[in-house]
C-alpha positions in Angstrom: 35.9 3.0 -4.7 33.2 1.5 -2.5 31.5 -1.7 -3.6 27.8 -1.9 -4.0 27.6 -3.7 -0.6 28.9 -0.7 1.2 25.8 1.4 0.4 22.5 1.4 2.2 20.8 -0.7 -0.6 23.8 -3.1 -0.7 23.8 -3.7 3.1 20.1 -4.6 2.9 20.1 -6.6 -0.4 23.1 -8.7 0.7 20.6 -10.8 2.6 18.7 -11.5 -0.6 21.8 -13.0 -2.3 21.4 -16.5 -0.9 17.8 -16.4 -2.2 18.7 -14.8 -5.6 17.2 -17.6 -7.7 13.9 -17.5 -5.8 13.8 -13.8 -6.5 14.7 -14.3 -10.2 11.9 -16.8 -10.5 9.4 -14.4 -8.7 10.5 -11.6 -11.1 10.0 -13.7 -14.2 6.5 -14.7 -12.9 5.7 -11.0 -12.3 6.9 -10.2 -15.8 4.8 -13.1 -17.1 1.7 -11.7 -15.3 2.2 -8.2 -16.8 2.8 -9.7 -20.3 -0.3 -11.8 -20.0 -2.3 -8.7 -19.2 -0.9 -6.8 -22.1 -1.3 -9.7 -24.4 -4.9 -10.2 -23.3 -5.8 -6.6 -24.2 -4.1 -6.9 -27.6 -5.6 -10.3 -28.4 -9.1 -9.3 -27.3 -9.0 -6.2 -29.4 -7.8 -8.1 -32.4 -10.6 -10.6 -31.9 -13.3 -8.0 -31.6 -12.1 -5.9 -34.6 -11.7 -9.0 -36.8 -15.1 -10.5 -35.7 -16.8 -7.2 -36.9 -16.0 -8.3 -40.4 -17.9 -11.6 -39.9 -15.1 -13.9 -41.0 -15.5 -17.8 -40.8 -15.5 -19.0 -37.2 -12.4 -21.1 -37.9 -10.4 -17.9 -38.5 -11.2 -16.7 -35.0 -10.7 -20.0 -33.1 -7.0 -19.5 -32.3 -7.7 -16.0 -31.0 -10.6 -17.2 -28.9 -8.4 -19.9 -27.3 -5.6 -17.4 -26.8 -7.8 -14.9 -25.0 -9.2 -17.6 -22.7 -5.6 -18.9 -22.0 -4.3 -15.4 -21.3 -7.3 -14.6 -19.0 -6.8 -17.7 -17.0 -3.0 -17.6 -17.1 -2.9 -14.0 -15.8 -4.7 -15.0 -12.6 -2.7 -18.2 -12.1 0.6 -16.4 -12.8 -0.3 -13.6 -10.3 -1.2 -16.1 -7.6 2.0 -18.1 -8.1 4.1 -15.0 -8.3 2.7 -13.7 -5.0 3.4 -17.1 -3.3 7.0 -17.2 -4.7 7.8 -13.5 -4.0 6.4 -13.5 -0.5 8.0 -16.8 0.4 11.4 -15.4 -0.7 11.0 -12.0 0.9 9.8 -13.5 4.2 12.8 -15.7 4.4 15.0 -12.7 3.7 13.2 -10.5 6.3 13.5 -13.3 8.9 17.3 -13.1 8.6 17.2 -9.3 8.7 15.1 -9.3 11.9 17.5 -11.8 13.4 20.5 -9.6 12.6 18.7 -6.5 13.9 17.6 -8.3 17.1 21.3 -9.3 17.6 22.3 -5.7 17.2 19.6 -4.5 19.7 20.6 -7.1 22.2 24.2 -6.0 21.9 23.6 -2.3 22.0 20.0 -1.3 22.8 18.7 2.1 21.7 17.9 4.8 24.2 14.2 4.3 23.9 12.4 0.9 23.8 9.7 2.3 21.5 12.5 3.2 19.0 13.6 -0.4 19.1 10.0 -1.5 18.4 9.8 0.9 15.4 13.1 -0.5 14.0 12.0 -4.1 14.5 8.6 -3.6 12.9 7.9 -0.7 10.6 11.6 -0.2 9.5 12.0 -3.9 8.7 8.7 -3.8 6.8 10.5 -1.3 4.5 12.9 -4.1 3.5 9.9 -6.2 2.5 8.5 -3.2 0.6 11.8 -2.7 -1.2 11.6 -6.1 -2.8 7.8 -6.6 -3.2 6.7 -3.1 -4.1 9.9 -1.6 -5.6 12.4 -3.9 -7.2 10.1 -6.7 -8.5 7.6 -4.3 -10.1 10.4 -2.3 -11.7 12.0 -5.4 -13.1 8.7 -6.8 -14.4 7.6 -3.6 -16.0 11.0 -3.1 -17.6 11.0 -6.5 -19.2 7.4 -6.2 -20.5 8.1 -2.7 -21.8 11.1 -3.9 -23.8 9.0 -6.8 -25.1 6.2 -4.4 -26.1 8.5 -2.2 -28.1 10.1 -5.2 -29.7 6.7 -6.6 -30.7 5.8 -3.1 -32.2 8.8 -3.3 -34.4 7.1 -6.1 -36.4 4.2 -3.8 -37.1 6.3 -0.8 -38.0 9.6 0.7 -36.8 8.1 4.3 -36.7 5.3 3.1 -34.4 7.8 1.3 -32.2 9.9 4.5 -32.0 6.8 6.6 -30.9 5.9 3.9 -28.3 9.4 3.8 -27.0 9.5 7.6 -26.6 6.2 7.6 -24.7 7.3 4.8 -22.4 10.6 6.5 -21.7 8.7 9.7 -20.6 6.0 8.0 -18.6 8.1 5.0 -17.3 11.4 6.7 -16.6 11.2 10.5 -16.5 8.0 10.7 -14.5 9.1 8.0 -11.9 12.3 9.9 -11.4 10.3 13.1 -10.9 8.0 11.3 -8.5 10.9 10.0 -6.5 12.5 13.4 -6.3 9.3 15.0 -5.1 8.6 12.3 -2.5 12.2 12.1 -1.2 12.1 15.5 0.6 9.1 14.7 2.7 9.6 11.0 3.0 13.0 11.5 4.7 11.1 12.7 7.7 8.5 9.9 7.7 10.6 7.2 9.5 11.9 9.6 12.3 8.4 11.0 12.8 6.8 7.5 13.0 9.5 6.5 15.5 8.9 9.7 17.6 5.1 9.0 17.5 5.8 5.4 18.6 7.8 6.7 21.5 5.1 9.2 22.5 2.5 6.4 22.4 4.6 4.0 24.6 5.3 6.8 27.0 1.6 7.7 27.4 0.4 4.1 27.7 3.1 2.5 29.9 3.9 5.7 31.8 0.3 6.8 32.4 0.4 6.4 36.2 3.7 8.2 36.6 2.7 11.0 34.2 -0.6 11.5 36.1 1.2 11.5 39.4 3.6 14.3 38.3 1.0 16.2 36.3 2.9 15.7 33.1 0.3 13.9 31.1 -1.0 17.1 29.3 2.5 18.0 28.1 3.1 14.5 26.8 -0.3 14.4 25.1 0.5 17.8 23.5 3.8 16.5 22.2 2.1 13.4 20.8 -0.5 15.5 19.1 2.2 17.7 17.6 4.0 14.7 16.2 0.7 13.2 14.9 -0.2 16.5 13.2 3.3 16.8 11.6 3.1 13.2 10.4 -0.3 13.7 8.9 0.9 17.0 7.2 3.9 15.2 5.6 1.7 12.3 4.4 -0.9 14.7 3.0 1.8 16.6 1.1 3.1 13.3 -0.3 -0.4 12.3 -1.3 -1.0 15.6 -3.2 2.3 15.2 -5.1 1.5 11.6 -5.9 -1.9 12.6 -7.3 -0.4 15.3 -9.5 2.2 12.9 -10.9 -0.3 10.1 -11.4 -2.6 12.5 -13.3 0.3 13.5 -15.5 1.2 9.9 -16.2 -2.4 9.1 -17.2 -2.6 12.1 -19.5 0.7 11.2 -21.1 -0.5 7.6 -21.6 -3.4 8.9 -23.6 -1.2 11.3 -25.6 1.2 8.4 -26.4 -1.8 6.2 -27.6 -3.0 9.0 -29.9 0.6 9.6 -31.2 0.9 5.8 -31.9 -2.5 5.8 -33.7 -1.6 8.9 -35.8 1.7 7.3 -36.8 0.1 4.0 -37.7 -2.5 5.9 -39.8 0.2 7.8 -41.6 2.1 4.5 -42.3 -1.0 3.0 -43.8 -1.4 0.1 -41.4 -4.6 -2.0 -41.6 -7.6 -0.9 -39.5 -7.4 -4.0 -37.2 -3.8 -3.2 -36.3 -4.8 0.4 -35.6 -7.1 -0.7 -32.9 -4.7 -3.3 -31.5 -1.8 -0.8 -31.3 -3.9 1.9 -29.7 -5.4 -0.4 -27.0 -2.0 -2.1 -26.4 -0.4 1.3 -26.0 -3.0 2.3 -23.4 -2.3 -1.1 -21.6 1.4 -0.5 -21.7 0.9 2.9 -20.2 -0.6 1.2 -17.2 2.9 -0.1 -16.6 4.1 3.4 -16.1 1.7 3.8 -13.1 3.2 0.7 -11.5 6.7 2.2 -12.0 5.5 5.5 -10.5 4.2 3.7 -7.4 7.5 1.7 -7.2 9.6 4.8 -7.5 7.5 6.7 -5.0 7.6 3.8 -2.5 11.4 3.6 -3.0 11.8 7.2 -2.0 9.4 6.9 1.0 11.3 4.0 2.6 14.8 5.5 2.2 14.7 6.8 5.8 13.7 3.4 7.1 16.3 1.6 5.1 19.0 3.9 6.5 17.8 3.1 10.0 17.9 -0.7 9.2 21.3 -0.4 7.6 22.7 1.2 10.7 22.0 -2.0 12.5 23.1 -4.5 9.9 26.9 -4.2 10.5 26.7 -6.7 13.3 29.3 -9.4 12.6 27.7 -12.7 11.6 29.2 -14.4 14.6 26.9 -12.3 16.8 24.0 -14.1 15.3 25.6 -17.5 14.8 27.8 -17.9 17.9 26.9 -15.0 20.2 29.1 -12.1 21.1 32.8 -12.6 20.5 34.9 -13.5 23.5 36.5 -10.3 24.8 40.2 -9.7 25.0 40.0 -6.6 27.2 41.2 -4.3 24.4 38.6 -1.5 24.5 39.5 1.9 25.9 36.7 4.5 26.1 37.0 8.1 27.0 34.6 11.0 27.6 35.9 14.5 27.6 33.4 17.3 28.5 30.6 15.1 27.3 27.1 16.6 27.4 23.7 15.2 26.5 20.5 17.3 26.1 17.3 15.5 25.3 15.2 18.7 24.9 16.3 22.2 24.1 13.9 23.7 26.6 15.2 21.5 29.5 18.4 21.3 31.5 21.0 18.9 30.1 20.9 15.3 31.3 24.7 15.3 31.3 27.0 18.3 31.4 30.8 18.4 31.0 31.5 14.8 32.1 35.0 13.4 32.0 35.5 9.6 32.2 38.4 7.4 31.3 37.9 3.7 31.0 41.1 1.9 29.9 41.1 -1.9 29.7 40.5 -3.6 33.0 39.4 -0.5 34.9 36.4 -0.6 37.2 34.3 2.5 37.8 31.3 2.9 40.1 28.8 5.7 39.4 26.6 6.8 42.2 24.1 9.5 42.7 20.4 10.1 43.4 17.6 9.3 40.9 17.7 11.7 37.9 21.4 12.4 38.3 22.2 11.2 34.8 23.5 7.8 35.5 21.4 5.9 33.0 22.1 8.6 30.4 25.8 8.0 31.0 25.4 4.3 30.3 23.4 5.0 27.2 26.3 7.2 26.0 28.8 4.4 26.7 26.7 1.8 24.8 26.5 4.1 21.7 22.7 4.4 22.0 23.1 8.2 22.0 25.8 10.6 20.9 27.1 13.5 22.9 25.6 16.9 22.0 28.8 18.5 23.3 32.3 17.4 24.2 33.6 14.1 22.8 33.3 10.4 23.2 36.2 8.5 21.8 37.4 4.9 21.4 41.2 4.8 21.7 43.3 2.2 20.0 44.9 0.3 22.8 48.3 0.3 21.2 48.4 4.1 21.7 46.0 4.4 24.6 47.4 5.7 28.0 47.7 3.1 30.6 46.7 5.3 33.5 44.4 8.3 34.1 45.9 11.7 33.4 48.2 10.7 30.5 47.3 12.5 27.2 46.8 10.2 24.2 48.7 11.0 21.0 46.9 13.4 18.7 44.4 11.6 16.5 44.5 8.4 18.5 40.8 8.6 19.3 37.9 7.8 16.9 34.7 9.8 17.5 31.8 7.6 18.5 28.4 8.2 17.1 25.1 6.4 17.8 24.9 3.1 16.0 28.2 3.7 14.1 29.4 0.1 13.9 32.6 0.9 12.1 33.8 3.1 14.9 32.1 1.9 18.1 33.6 -1.1 19.8 31.5 -4.2 19.0 31.1 -5.5 22.6 30.2 -2.8 25.0 27.0 -3.9 26.7 25.5 -5.3 29.9 22.6 -5.1 32.3 20.7 -1.9 31.6 17.6 -0.6 33.5 15.1 -1.8 30.9 16.6 -5.3 30.3 13.7 -7.3 28.8 12.9 -10.9 29.5 10.9 -12.8 26.9 7.9 -15.1 27.5 10.2 -18.2 27.1 12.3 -20.5 29.1 15.3 -19.5 31.2 17.5 -21.3 28.7 16.0 -19.3 25.7 16.5 -16.0 27.5 20.1 -16.8 28.4 20.9 -18.0 24.9 20.2 -14.6 23.5 23.5 -13.5 24.8 25.5 -16.4 23.3 23.5 -18.8 21.1 26.3 -21.4 21.1 26.6 -21.7 24.9 26.4 -25.1 26.6 24.3 -25.9 29.6 27.4 -25.8 31.7 28.0 -22.2 30.5 24.4 -21.3 31.3 24.6 -22.8 34.8 27.9 -21.1 35.5 26.5 -17.7 34.5 23.4 -18.3 36.8 25.7 -19.2 39.7 27.8 -16.1 39.2 24.6 -14.0 39.2 23.3 -15.6 42.4 20.6 -17.6 40.7 22.3 -21.0 40.9 20.1 -22.5 43.7 16.9 -21.5 42.0 18.0 -22.9 38.6 19.1 -26.1 40.2 15.7 -26.5 41.8 13.6 -25.5 38.7 15.8 -26.3 35.8 16.7 -24.3 32.7 13.5 -25.0 30.8 11.0 -23.4 33.2 9.2 -20.5 31.6 9.6 -17.0 33.1 6.4 -15.4 31.8 6.0 -12.2 29.9 8.8 -9.8 30.9 9.6 -12.2 33.7 6.2 -12.0 35.3 6.5 -15.5 36.8 9.6 -14.5 38.7 10.1 -12.3 41.8 11.8 -8.9 41.3 15.2 -10.2 42.5 15.0 -13.4 40.4 14.2 -11.3 37.3 17.1 -9.0 38.0 19.5 -11.9 38.6 18.4 -13.7 35.4 19.1 -10.5 33.4 22.4 -10.2 35.1 23.2 -13.8 34.3 22.6 -13.0 30.6 24.9 -10.1 30.8 27.6 -12.2 32.4 27.2 -14.9 29.8 27.6 -12.3 27.0 31.0 -11.6 28.5 31.5 -8.2 26.7 34.7 -6.3 26.6 33.1 -3.5 28.7 30.4 -4.7 31.1 27.8 -2.0 32.0 25.7 -2.7 35.1 22.7 -0.6 36.1 21.6 -1.5 39.6 22.4 -5.2 39.1 21.5 -6.2 42.7 18.3 -4.3 43.0 15.7 -6.2 45.0 18.3 -8.3 47.0 19.1 -8.0 50.6 22.4 -6.1 51.4 24.4 -9.3 52.2 23.2 -11.1 49.1 23.7 -8.1 47.0 27.4 -7.7 48.1 28.0 -11.4 47.5 26.5 -11.3 44.0 28.5 -8.2 43.1 31.7 -9.8 44.4 31.1 -12.9 42.3 30.5 -10.8 39.2 33.7 -8.8 39.7 35.7 -12.0 40.3 34.3 -13.4 37.0 35.3 -10.1 35.3 38.9 -10.2 36.6 41.1 -8.0 34.4 38.2 -6.6 32.3 36.4 -3.3 32.3 33.3 -2.8 34.4 31.0 0.3 34.9 28.5 0.0 37.8 25.6 2.3 38.4 24.3 2.0 41.9 22.7 3.9 44.8 24.7 1.9 47.4 28.2 2.8 48.7 28.8 -0.6 50.2 30.8 -3.2 48.3 32.7 -0.6 46.2 36.2 -1.2 47.6 37.0 -3.4 44.6 36.5 -0.4 42.2 39.3 1.8 40.9 37.2 4.9 41.0 33.9 6.1 42.3 32.2 8.9 40.3 29.4 10.9 42.1 26.8 12.4 39.7 24.2 15.0 40.6 22.1 17.0 38.2 24.0 15.6 35.3 27.4 16.9 36.6 30.3 15.1 38.3 30.3 16.4 41.9 33.0 14.2 43.4 35.2 11.4 42.4 37.6 9.2 44.4 39.1 5.8 45.0 38.8 3.2 47.8 39.8 5.7 50.4 36.9 7.9 49.4 34.5 5.0 49.8 35.7 4.3 53.3 35.6 7.9 54.2 31.9 8.1 53.1 30.8 5.1 55.0 31.1 2.5 52.3 
């Protein structure tokens, strides 16, 4: 039987455990705020009803002080509760963002805009889970129990009617609201992510889209996603309105039922007013529970997307990626990837065997499918056809052409941390440099690295002389704007070398360098990776003699493949 931590909610809330007493305090403050509001309505009603009989002022003094205290206390409690709850949840969200960032550094998604959506809007769902779902539910539940308990002192029958009304409006209706919202809300997170991708494509790719005449098509796709997103949100709004209206009506019905029961039980007139108004105030709690249940359903998709990235081992955040032991064996069999149903596949029927220590170079023209192949190997995307498997090394074949035992492979799916090897990464085409120092950019790969480790990685990537001259603390600018193209590429390569993954993936690592320097840098990287797996994507055929196999891609298909002799025969 799975523990609570194995579910989506558990994998998210495990980050709240170290802050549990802060959240308990925030929950008690929230309950105190709601109780103060309910008590204020009851005390004010009693004061007004009693004052109508013109009793001595001394008989009203306690109620007057209580009303003032509750009115002031409600505002103070609300303010302190917001401070406490937001302090705790922001501490929690900081840790969640750090863990997700470590996951994205280790295995970036296929589209940068999707990473942005996960880091921003999806992580905001974790904040909503605590602030707008769990805390309001806990506070409303505590106050509802206290209200029913207090009603018992007036009359058990009245308490029973109040309990029934609160169960309907505070339990049954929220469950109905969540059920109605779940169907449409499951599409909200993917639609928002798709819309973010469309926006980034249109903004950052404006020049390329205009040059190829593709801007109208991308704008139409963006409008379609925006329209679909608006349609889903309108449907959710209509359902919310209907359920809120039902809750308001049921609150009024409950108040009338409580009043009728109190009349039949012969309670004094003052208590009739207090019970009726307090019941209406208690019914307001049901609306907060409705909002919490609805929000909980709406963020389920985002929470799933966050949970997919929260299985990164803690060492990835604390100490960087684990030191590899060369024990990863990846295999593609007839793998195909199709981004759009109305377009040709980006990859079609690709076979690739990557046992521990094997070096494979992938060459081909632009648009051949090389970057898609790397995305498949990183786990950023899953094959639409064929299979991608991670073979246990104990049963993996030691050479190409040997069939693995049945069942030896484990299917790999996108962001499946339990199945996908933890350290398959490298220098990809969209490697990002942050507006920080060289040191900070390198430490993303291994936070515990020493200066000697950083300098060694820079020397391996051909950046040693520049770092010796400028130091590790020089800032590189936004996305490496203060560096030349070659320096930027070598700094990203140094970060990949420092990460030292079990399988190193390199996408044009020497782009922007002159041929002699490019060959020297590649040779140094391969020497550093002795005995470990490397996949290199490149346009060049020179410097490939050290690779065990060269795969030629064209139009998403493998056109040729060969070894060192093939390279020499083709002018490498």
